[in-house]
C-alpha positions in Angstrom: 48.5 -12.0 58.5 47.4 -12.5 54.9 43.8 -13.2 55.8 43.4 -9.5 56.6 44.3 -8.6 53.0 46.0 -5.4 54.1 48.6 -5.8 51.3 45.7 -5.3 48.8 44.8 -1.9 50.2 46.0 1.1 48.2 47.4 2.9 51.3 50.2 2.3 53.7 51.1 1.5 57.3 50.3 5.0 58.5 46.6 4.6 57.7 46.5 1.1 59.2 48.2 2.4 62.4 45.5 5.1 62.7 42.7 2.5 62.1 44.2 0.1 64.7 44.6 2.8 67.2 40.9 3.8 66.8 39.8 0.2 67.3 42.0 -0.4 70.4 40.9 2.8 72.0 37.2 2.0 71.6 37.7 -1.5 73.0 39.6 -0.2 76.0 36.8 2.3 76.7 33.8 0.2 76.2 34.4 -3.5 76.9 33.2 -4.6 80.4 33.6 -8.3 80.5 37.3 -8.2 79.8 37.9 -6.1 82.9 37.4 -9.0 85.2 37.3 -12.2 83.2 40.7 -13.9 82.6 41.8 -14.1 79.0 42.8 -17.4 77.4 44.7 -16.5 74.3 44.9 -15.0 71.7 45.2 -18.5 70.1 45.2 -17.3 66.5 42.5 -16.7 63.9 42.8 -20.3 62.6 41.8 -21.9 65.9 38.0 -22.4 65.4 37.1 -24.5 68.4 38.0 -25.0 72.1 37.4 -27.7 74.7 34.7 -27.3 77.3 35.3 -29.5 80.2 33.0 -31.0 82.8 34.8 -31.0 86.1 34.2 -33.5 88.9 35.0 -31.7 92.1 35.3 -33.1 95.6 36.2 -30.2 97.8 37.0 -32.1 100.9 40.8 -32.4 101.6 42.3 -35.0 103.9 44.4 -34.7 107.0 46.6 -37.3 108.6 50.2 -38.0 109.5 51.3 -40.2 106.6 49.1 -39.2 103.7 47.7 -42.7 103.6 44.0 -42.0 103.5 42.3 -42.5 100.1 41.4 -39.2 98.5 39.0 -38.5 95.6 40.9 -36.4 93.0 39.5 -33.4 91.2 39.3 -34.4 87.6 37.9 -33.7 84.2 35.1 -36.3 83.7 33.9 -35.1 80.3 35.0 -33.0 77.4 33.4 -31.5 74.3 34.6 -29.1 71.7 32.7 -26.0 70.9 33.1 -23.7 67.9 34.5 -20.2 68.6 32.1 -17.7 67.0 33.1 -14.7 65.0 31.8 -11.2 65.8 32.1 -8.6 63.0 30.9 -5.3 61.6 31.6 -3.9 58.1 32.2 -0.3 57.3 33.0 2.0 54.4 35.6 4.8 54.2 35.0 7.3 51.4 37.5 7.3 48.6 37.4 11.1 48.7 38.4 11.1 52.3 41.2 8.8 51.6 42.5 10.9 48.7 42.2 14.1 50.7 44.3 12.6 53.5 46.9 11.4 51.0 47.2 14.7 49.0 47.1 17.4 51.8 47.7 15.4 54.9 44.2 16.0 56.2 43.4 13.7 59.2 41.4 10.7 57.9 37.8 10.5 59.1 37.7 7.4 61.2 34.2 7.7 62.8 33.0 4.6 60.8 35.8 2.6 62.2 35.1 3.7 65.8 31.4 3.0 65.4 32.0 -0.5 63.9 34.4 -1.3 66.8 31.7 -0.1 69.3 29.2 -2.4 67.7 31.6 -5.4 68.1 32.2 -4.4 71.7 28.5 -4.4 72.4 28.1 -7.8 70.8 31.0 -9.2 72.7 29.6 -8.1 76.1 26.1 -9.3 75.0 27.3 -12.8 74.4 29.4 -12.8 77.6 26.5 -11.7 79.8 23.4 -13.0 77.9 24.8 -15.8 75.8 23.4 -16.6 72.4 20.3 -18.9 72.4 20.4 -19.4 68.6 23.9 -21.0 68.7 23.6 -22.5 72.1 26.2 -20.3 73.9 25.5 -19.7 77.6 26.1 -16.4 79.3 26.7 -15.3 82.8 23.0 -14.6 83.4 21.8 -17.7 81.6 24.2 -20.5 82.5 22.6 -23.6 83.9 23.7 -24.3 87.5 24.1 -20.6 88.5 22.7 -19.5 91.8 19.7 -17.2 92.0 18.7 -14.5 94.6 15.2 -13.1 94.4 15.8 -9.4 93.7 14.0 -6.9 95.9 13.3 -3.3 95.1 16.7 -1.6 95.0 15.2 1.9 95.2 14.2 1.2 98.8 16.2 1.2 102.0 19.2 -1.2 102.3 17.8 -3.7 99.8 20.8 -3.5 97.4 23.2 -4.1 100.3 21.1 -6.9 101.7 20.6 -8.7 98.4 24.3 -8.6 97.5 25.2 -9.8 101.0 22.9 -12.7 100.5 24.5 -13.4 97.2 28.0 -13.4 98.7 26.7 -15.8 101.4 25.5 -18.2 98.7 28.9 -18.1 97.0 30.8 -18.6 100.3 28.7 -21.6 101.2 29.7 -23.2 97.8 33.4 -22.5 98.5 33.8 -19.3 96.5 35.7 -16.8 98.7 36.3 -14.1 96.1 37.5 -11.8 94.8 34.0 -10.8 93.7 32.6 -8.6 91.0 29.1 -7.1 90.7 27.7 -6.0 87.3 24.4 -4.2 87.0 22.2 -2.7 84.4 22.4 1.1 84.1 19.0 1.7 85.8 20.1 -0.4 88.8 23.4 1.5 89.0 21.4 4.7 89.1 19.1 3.3 91.9 22.2 3.0 94.1 23.2 6.6 93.7 21.5 7.8 96.8 22.5 8.5 100.4 21.5 5.9 102.9 19.7 7.6 105.7 21.7 7.9 108.9 25.0 7.0 107.3 25.9 9.8 105.0 27.2 7.2 102.5 26.0 6.4 99.0 24.3 3.0 98.8 26.6 2.3 95.9 29.7 2.9 98.0 28.4 0.5 100.7 27.8 -2.2 98.0 31.3 -1.5 96.5 32.9 -2.0 99.9 31.0 -5.3 100.3 32.3 -6.7 97.0 35.8 -5.2 97.2 35.2 -2.1 95.1 34.4 -3.9 91.8 31.0 -2.7 90.6 30.4 -2.2 86.8 27.5 -1.3 84.7 26.6 -2.4 81.2 23.6 -1.7 78.9 23.6 -5.3 77.6 21.9 -6.4 80.8 18.8 -4.5 79.8 16.8 -3.3 82.8 16.5 -4.3 86.5 19.2 -6.9 86.3 22.4 -7.7 88.3 24.9 -10.5 88.4 27.5 -11.3 91.1 30.4 -13.6 90.4 33.6 -15.0 91.9 36.6 -14.1 89.7 39.3 -16.6 88.6 40.3 -18.7 85.6 39.2 -21.8 87.6 35.7 -20.5 87.4 35.5 -18.9 83.9 37.7 -17.5 81.2 37.3 -15.7 77.9 38.8 -17.7 75.0 40.1 -15.4 72.3 41.2 -16.7 68.9 41.7 -13.5 67.0 41.6 -10.3 69.1 39.7 -7.4 67.7 41.3 -6.2 64.4 40.4 -4.7 61.0 40.6 -6.4 57.6 40.4 -4.9 54.2 37.6 -6.3 52.1 38.4 -4.3 48.9 37.0 -1.5 46.8 33.2 -1.0 46.6 31.9 1.6 44.2 35.3 3.4 44.5 35.0 3.5 48.3 37.0 1.2 50.7 35.2 -1.5 52.6 36.6 -2.8 55.9 35.6 -5.4 58.5 36.2 -5.0 62.2 36.1 -8.5 63.7 37.2 -10.9 66.5 36.7 -14.5 67.5 36.0 -15.4 71.1 34.0 -17.6 73.4 33.1 -17.5 77.1 33.9 -20.7 79.0 32.0 -21.1 82.2 33.7 -23.8 84.2 31.9 -23.6 87.5 28.5 -22.0 87.1 27.8 -22.2 90.8 30.3 -19.3 91.1 27.7 -17.0 89.5 24.7 -15.4 91.3 22.0 -13.6 89.3 19.5 -11.3 91.0 16.1 -12.0 89.4 12.6 -10.7 90.0 9.6 -13.1 90.1 
């Protein structure tokens, strides 16, 4: 992978192994979207675009004895190609830290690497959930064609349970039978951390049971937001060109400059499989 310029770095595989481990660990701990969205790839760093298809779906199947009735096939009626964006964050590691590690075996300070990886993770989830208006990328909460439930006050009574149940009903009526995932902002997650009177059960646990146990929280949703979706690659997937990795950018005033980066794009194939809970 010459585009990473690792061969130009004045240190060996042991340092790169430590850097890669730090990036992978942060990604595993912090990424939310990848926990439930199917991955398409990695396709390679050189793949800079991917097809976005417009599906024509007739959900009615036929029944007869000889299979002679005319049926309308599910097909791709339109296709366009969209650029896969790059997410990145640069960092510096001190030349003195690097030399100390070489000379006396002192563990290399990798906090800048971990923080840069965390910044990329935040940006990845942000583009998954909120899209990017500047470049025209839709997200789970902004996709045209999604379904909407008017969000009630989730600090009161059984409102979270009732709203999510209404969202599931909307999905079922459109032919989405699960499995389901609910993702909420941190404040909404906290609002469900209360015992429902007369049940002895946390409201969060009741909602989890309703959606099959899959409830996540992410700060990229901001405040007072929630989104429910039906999982499956037929509904959406996450296209990955280059998975999160670190490149060497070269020396800078004796220090060492790196870039943590990835290329990816959310493909929403059936936006009606998404329900957002929105206040007026």
